[in-house]
TIGUKOL-205610 format. One record per residue (C-alpha): residue number from 1; residue in one letter; x, y, z; chain. Coordinates in steps of 0.02 Angstrom, whole numbers, plus 50000, padded with zeros to 5 digits. Layout:
N
REC  num  residu  X  Y  Z  chaine
REC  NUM  A  X  Y  Z  A $
...
This chain:
165
REC  num  residu  X  Y  Z  chaine
REC  1  M  52920  49678  53035  A $
REC  2  P  53047  49629  53142  A $
REC  3  P  53222  49613  53095  A $
REC  4  S  53212  49448  53108  A $
REC  5  L  53111  49409  52944  A $
REC  6  P  53163  49498  52826  A $
REC  7  I  53089  49483  52649  A $
REC  8  R  53220  49377  52533  A $
REC  9  P  53209  49317  52372  A $
REC  10  L  53066  49192  52323  A $
REC  11  D  53183  49029  52298  A $
REC  12  D  53110  48880  52396  A $
REC  13  L  52941  48819  52302  A $
REC  14  A  52886  48674  52419  A $
REC  15  P  52828  48788  52556  A $
REC  16  V  52756  48934  52442  A $
REC  17  L  52644  48786  52338  A $
REC  18  A  52591  48721  52502  A $
REC  19  L  52542  48886  52555  A $
REC  20  N  52461  48950  52404  A $
REC  21  T  52354  48760  52389  A $
REC  22  A  52295  48794  52551  A $
REC  23  H  52238  48967  52500  A $
REC  24  A  52175  48936  52325  A $
REC  25  A  51995  48990  52344  A $
REC  26  E  52080  49188  52361  A $
REC  27  T  52219  49158  52250  A $
REC  28  S  52191  48990  52106  A $
REC  29  P  52300  48840  52081  A $
REC  30  L  52465  48819  52068  A $
REC  31  D  52572  48686  51999  A $
REC  32  E  52773  48674  52024  A $
REC  33  P  52796  48734  51822  A $
REC  34  A  52672  48869  51832  A $
REC  35  L  52760  48939  51982  A $
REC  36  R  52922  48920  51894  A $
REC  37  A  52833  49019  51733  A $
REC  38  L  52783  49136  51881  A $
REC  39  I  52951  49175  51967  A $
REC  40  D  53048  49179  51803  A $
REC  41  Q  52956  49330  51722  A $
REC  42  A  52927  49394  51909  A $
REC  43  F  52949  49584  51925  A $
REC  44  L  52955  49528  52102  A $
REC  45  A  52955  49368  52180  A $
REC  46  S  52982  49381  52374  A $
REC  47  V  52940  49284  52552  A $
REC  48  V  52977  49312  52714  A $
REC  49  T  53026  49166  52834  A $
REC  50  G  53018  49137  53019  A $
REC  51  P  53057  48988  53136  A $
REC  52  E  52920  48909  53090  A $
REC  53  G  52944  48915  52915  A $
REC  54  L  52855  48993  52773  A $
REC  55  S  52769  49146  52836  A $
REC  56  A  52706  49257  52688  A $
REC  57  F  52741  49266  52495  A $
REC  58  L  52706  49407  52362  A $
REC  59  I  52723  49365  52181  A $
REC  60  A  52695  49507  52054  A $
REC  61  L  52713  49543  51855  A $
REC  62  D  52746  49715  51760  A $
REC  63  Q  52644  49720  51591  A $
REC  64  D  52777  49648  51482  A $
REC  65  A  52747  49465  51553  A $
REC  66  T  52667  49345  51454  A $
REC  67  Y  52520  49271  51563  A $
REC  68  A  52365  49207  51532  A $
REC  69  S  52273  49249  51670  A $
REC  70  P  52115  49357  51640  A $
REC  71  N  52144  49473  51761  A $
REC  72  F  52296  49532  51723  A $
REC  73  R  52269  49534  51554  A $
REC  74  W  52111  49639  51592  A $
REC  75  F  52259  49772  51672  A $
REC  76  Q  52368  49724  51514  A $
REC  77  A  52230  49794  51397  A $
REC  78  R  52188  49950  51484  A $
REC  79  Y  52387  50030  51570  A $
REC  80  P  52536  50021  51458  A $
REC  81  R  52643  50011  51623  A $
REC  82  F  52588  49925  51782  A $
REC  83  V  52653  49813  51919  A $
REC  84  Y  52528  49668  51948  A $
REC  85  V  52520  49561  52091  A $
REC  86  D  52463  49408  52048  A $
REC  87  R  52460  49330  52237  A $
REC  88  I  52508  49389  52421  A $
REC  89  V  52460  49274  52556  A $
REC  90  T  52503  49267  52736  A $
REC  91  A  52524  49103  52832  A $
REC  92  P  52358  49106  52938  A $
REC  93  A  52459  49095  53108  A $
REC  94  Q  52577  49232  53052  A $
REC  95  R  52434  49377  52994  A $
REC  96  G  52404  49524  53093  A $
REC  97  R  52581  49550  53108  A $
REC  98  G  52617  49688  52972  A $
REC  99  L  52706  49539  52835  A $
REC  100  A  52594  49581  52692  A $
REC  101  R  52583  49771  52725  A $
REC  102  A  52810  49738  52735  A $
REC  103  L  52812  49635  52565  A $
REC  104  Y  52690  49773  52490  A $
REC  105  G  52799  49914  52555  A $
REC  106  D  52947  49838  52473  A $
REC  107  L  52843  49800  52312  A $
REC  108  F  52805  50012  52300  A $
REC  109  A  52967  50060  52340  A $
REC  110  R  53064  49941  52197  A $
REC  111  A  52912  49986  52073  A $
REC  112  A  52929  50179  52089  A $
REC  113  A  53126  50152  52083  A $
REC  114  A  53106  50063  51909  A $
REC  115  G  52970  50214  51840  A $
REC  116  H  52815  50116  51881  A $
REC  117  D  52668  50238  51934  A $
REC  118  R  52521  50119  51974  A $
REC  119  I  52499  49930  52082  A $
REC  120  A  52360  49833  52023  A $
REC  121  C  52300  49680  52075  A $
REC  122  E  52118  49599  52092  A $
REC  123  V  52008  49541  52263  A $
REC  124  N  51880  49408  52249  A $
REC  125  R  51705  49495  52264  A $
REC  126  V  51610  49330  52237  A $
REC  127  P  51657  49211  52334  A $
REC  128  P  51678  49380  52448  A $
REC  129  N  51850  49422  52546  A $
REC  130  P  51821  49549  52656  A $
REC  131  G  51984  49527  52736  A $
REC  132  S  52095  49589  52597  A $
REC  133  D  51944  49722  52535  A $
REC  134  A  51991  49804  52698  A $
REC  135  F  52187  49770  52691  A $
REC  136  H  52189  49829  52512  A $
REC  137  A  52083  49993  52544  A $
REC  138  A  52210  50036  52695  A $
REC  139  L  52338  50033  52568  A $
REC  140  G  52271  50141  52482  A $
REC  141  F  52203  50037  52327  A $
REC  142  G  52016  50092  52236  A $
REC  143  E  51913  50007  52115  A $
REC  144  V  51945  50028  51952  A $
REC  145  G  51840  49876  51870  A $
REC  146  L  51732  49725  51887  A $
REC  147  A  51715  49564  51797  A $
REC  148  E  51655  49392  51809  A $
REC  149  I  51775  49251  51764  A $
REC  150  H  51765  49047  51752  A $
REC  151  G  51611  49055  51664  A $
REC  152  G  51540  49177  51804  A $
REC  153  A  51610  49063  51972  A $
REC  154  K  51683  49213  52012  A $
REC  155  T  51680  49382  52022  A $
REC  156  V  51829  49510  52049  A $
REC  157  R  51869  49667  52104  A $
REC  158  Y  52012  49773  52001  A $
REC  159  L  52112  49889  52115  A $
REC  160  L  52245  50003  52091  A $
REC  161  R  52360  50107  52189  A $
REC  162  E  52468  50250  52121  A $
REC  163  T  52653  50206  52166  A $
REC  164  A  52674  50407  52244  A $
REC  165  R  52583  50398  52398  A $
């Protein structure tokens, strides 16, 4: 990642909400109170910004969060300790620059330093998200489960990666 685009804490909600809304099919809708609640209990909430504004963001929670997401709860029911990536989004014009990979690299290092050995996430299977599937596979994530959520409107693949890679 270019040194002019450092990773920093997520502190400006409006651009994150706008980017999330543009990708709600992949992530899920989020309003300001819900975003504040996520940030308040986040293990890590970080962004990369550039001259054009927000380039990418990541929000991750650990196993102690109180989060009603069925995906988070799936991991919580199966693993005593983990960090769960609730959402990571890169602005379309910024894709292919390694920003998401840099955000994940920062997360992996921070999680390992905090004694976590697992990073968890989910990727939509229906509707499909082949770009995210390929990205997470390249980072070493493997499938550990499947679930239908929202009354069968979505099917997700649950993915896990060890921090020590």
